[in-house]
N, C-alpha and C positions, 0 to 999 in steps of 0.2 A: 273546259274550263271552269274552275270553280266559281260559285256564286258568292258573293260577300253580305254578309247581314250587318245592319246598322248598329253601331254600339250605343247610340244615344238618339233619341228622338226629343225635338223641342217644338212646342206649339207657339206660333208666333200670329199677332195681329193680322186679320185679312187686309188691313189698310197698307200693311208694310209691303205687301207685295207688288206695290206701284213702282218699288224702286229695288235694286239688287241687294244681295247679301254678301258679307264677307266674314271671313275667320280668321283668328288669330290667336294661339295659345289659348286654347280650350274657351274662347269667347267669340259670340256672334255678334256682328255689326250690322245694324239694318236701318233704314232711313223711311221716313214718312213725310210724303209731300203734301203740305198743306197750302198749295198754291202761292201764298204769299211767304211762308217760312218753311224750312226743312228741319224737321226734328231728328236728333242723333240718338239712336238706343243702343245699348250694349246688354248682352245677356249671356251670362255664363251657363254652361251645359247644365249645371246643376243649382243655378241660383236664380234670382228674380231679375226682370228686365229693369232697366235703369236708364232713365233720360240724362245724357251727358251733355247735352247743349241744342241751341237751336241757331238757325242762321236766317237771316232775311234774304228774300230772292225776289226778284222782279218776275211777276206773272208772264210768261210768254210760251203757252202750251203747244205752239208750233216750231218752237226753234230752240226750246232749253232742254239740257239734259245734266245728268250728274254720273259721277264715276269715281271709284276709289282705284288708287294704285297701290300695290304692297311691294315693298323693297325688302331686301335681306336685313335680318334682324327685326323684321315684324314691323318696320316702319311703315304706317298708313297714312296717306294723303287723300282728303277728300275734294273734289273739285265740283263748282257749281257754276254752270255756264250757260249764260243766255247771250244770244245775239251770234253774229257771225263768228265761226270758229276761227277764221283768220285773225280775229283781234284778239285772241286768247281769250282765257277765262277770268271770272271776274269775284272768284271768292275761292280761298284755299285755306284748309283745316287740317292739323295732324290729328289722328285719332289714337289717343293713348290707351293702354291697357288698364289704367286706373286713373281716376280724376276727370275731371271735363275736357273738352274740346279745346284745343288752342288754335287760333287763327293765325296764320302766316302773314306776316306784313306784305304790302303791296299787291298790285294784281296785273293782269294780263301779261303772263308769262305763258310761253310755248313749250318750256321745258322746266321740271322741278322735280328734284331728287334730293333724299336726304343724305346728309353726310355727318356722322356723329350727332352733336345737337344744333349742327347748322343745317342750311338748305343751300344746294346748288340750283342757280336758277338762271334762265336765260329769256329776255324779254321777247314778245311776240313780234313778227315781221311779215308784212304782207308780200314782200318781194324776195324772200328767200332768206340768205344767210343774214347773221344779226351782229350788231356791234361788239356785244361782249357777253361772257357770261359772268354772275355774282356767286359770292358767298354772302348768305343773309344770316345773321347770328341771331340769338333769341329776343334781343332789344331792336331787331328791324335793321340793325346797320348792314349796309352793303359794302362789300369789298370786291372791285373788280378783279376778274381773274384772265381776261383778255390782254392782249396787246393792241396798242394803238393803230398799227399798221395792218391789222388783220380783220376779217369777218368772219363769224362763227355759224355752223349749221348745227347738225345732229350732236348729241352727247349721251354718253353713259357713264355714270359713275361707278368705279370697281375698286374695291380697297380704298387707298388714299389718292386715287389717280381720277381724272377726268379725262376720257378718251373722247376725241371730238374732231369732227370735220372743219377746217379752216383755211380761208384763201386770203391772198393779199388784197388789201382794199382797192387796190388801183386794177386788179385783175379783170380781164373781160371774159373769162371762161366761165361759163354758165355751169352751176353747180351739179346738174344732172349729168353732165359729161365726165364728173369726177374731180375732186378737188383733194388737196394735200390731208394728211390724216395726222393727228398730233396725240400725245400724251401729255397732260398737264398735272404738275405736282399739286396737289390741293394744300399742301402745308407751305411750299415755297412760291407756287405759282410758275415754276419753271416749264417750259415748253421744250419737248422732244420730238422731232418729225419722226415718224415711224414709216409711213408709205406716201409716196408722191401723188397717188390718184386712186380714190375711193368714192364709189356713188352710193353704197349703201354696205352696211355691216351689221354683224351679231357678234357678241362676245361671249366665250365659253370659259371653261375654268382656266385653260392654259392657252387658248389659240382666239384669235379673230379671224371670222370668215367674212369675206368681202367681196363685191364685185367692184370692177374698175369704172364701169359707166352704166348709165341706165338702162341701155340695150344689151348689154353685156351678159350672156348666158353662162360664160365661164365663172365658177367659182374658186376662189383662192383661199389658202389658210397661212395667216401670219402667226408664227411660233413667239409668244411674248418672252420666253427665256433667250432663245439663239438670236431673235430678231430675222429670222429667214422666212422668206415666203415660198409657196409652192401652188401649183394649179392642182385641184382636186378632181374636179368633175365638171362637165357641161350640164347645166340644169335644162329641163323641158322648156322653160319659159323664162324669159328675161324678167318678167314682171311678176313671178312667183314670190310669195312671202316667204321668208327663211326664219327659222328659230335656232339657237344655239343653246343646248341642254348639257351643261358639262362640256364634254369633249364629243358630243354626236351633234351633226347638224341635219336638221329636218328641213323638207321644202314641202309646202302646201300648194297643190295644183288644182285651182277652181274649174269644176266641170259646168258644160252648158246644161244645165238640168233645171229648167225654168218652173217645174212642179214639185220640187222637192228643196227643202233644207240640207239633206243629206248631199252636198255637192263638193266635197272635198276629197281627192285622194292624198294621202300622206306618204311621203318618201323619207328615207334616211340614206345617209351616206355610208355604206359600207364597203370595205376593200376597195375604195376608189369607184365605186358604182352606186347608182341610185336603186336602192330596194324597196318596193311597195310594201308598206307594213300596215295601212289602213285604207279602205275602200269604200267609197260612198260614205264617209263621216260628216260630222258637224262639231264645231267648237273644239278644237284641239287645245288642252291647257298643258304647261309645261313647268316642271319644277326641276331643282337638282336632282330628285329621286325618282320621279315618275312623271309619265306621260299619260293622260286621261283624254278620251273623247267617246263621243256617242255615235254607235254604229247603226246603219240602216239594217232592220229586219222587219220582216212581215209578221212577226209574233211578239214585237215590243219593244224595239231599238233599245239595246242594253247600252251603259256605259260600261266602255272596256278600260281597264287599268294595266297599264304597261309599266316597265321599268325604265330606268333613265335612258336605256338605249332604244327603246320603244317597242320591245318584245312584249307581248300579250301575255299577263300571268293570271288575271282574274276578270270578272265581271260584276256588275251590279244591275240586277233585273229592274225595269221599270215599267213593265206592262204596258198599257196604254195612256199611263199619264202624260200630263204637260209638264215637264220638269226643266229645271235648270241647275248648274252646279259650278262650285268654285274650289279651286285646289289652291291650298298652301302648305308647300312641304310634302310630307306624307300623310296629310289630313285633308280629307274631302267632306264637304258639305253637298247635300243634293236637296232641293226643295220643290215641293209640288203646289201648284196652284189650286188643285182641286181639294185638297185636305189641309190648307195652311200649316203644313208641318215641315221642319228642317229636320233632316236626317244627317247624323255625324258618322263617318267611316275613318277607322285607323288603318292605313293602306299597308299591306304587307310589302 
């Protein structure tokens, strides 16, 4: 298997390694936690670092964390979260490729995804399904997307639609046993029932992969064009996380290995069977074009680069360095705590 060489390296301040890195269109985003504030930095592969904003935070070293979500179109949302995760997060910012950060109005959402210049948001709830989803425009105006007779759970924005689980407000059915699944037109708010019973789902390019209840090992596939469903395969575990990458479904099985971080076996569905593609791995990441994970090895734990179907094509040798990595499309950054360096790779 060929080894890849970094196309670019960038030195980053040591203090930045307290928080993760993210990459979008040849720019690295990183954060420095100053206990009472978070500083947002943006640095091009060939340019100088630029402070693009700061956010006040409540110091809570035992209970606080921050993360960034990256969506199609390279929309990046930063979340600063302190306190119980059940109560939602308390600050949200869009990270632009130029100009300063932009704060998203409101707080305590459990769901937040960009849609054009607006945000699709769902309020947090400690009891499961919530009253509605909303569209938030650039002025902070909220427009309800839900219907008064329904409560809503998980959602995913794809194209001009919100795919979401919802149940009748008066229903006594617990959502873990499976509830109806809808497609909501974000332009009109129109609801279309797609499936009567879904407990978990992942969306690929042309299909929705789902299970009917929390204890169900059977995986089904719903065709977004024909609106037909079919059973694909029985998974090894009802609680195994799933990932949809284009039109391939991946299942991660966590192993009982207390002495190692490399405790995942990664499978894909191929010819209606589960095929092992990565054994004793950690941190699988997915984009439309690639799958990336770190493989256990006695000589250095390389990062494996696979195509969208999960087939390994190349590797990145890491030696014995303590590293982390982030995938965005066909671009990967890898950073090391030992040498305070971010390495950029354009993946084949």
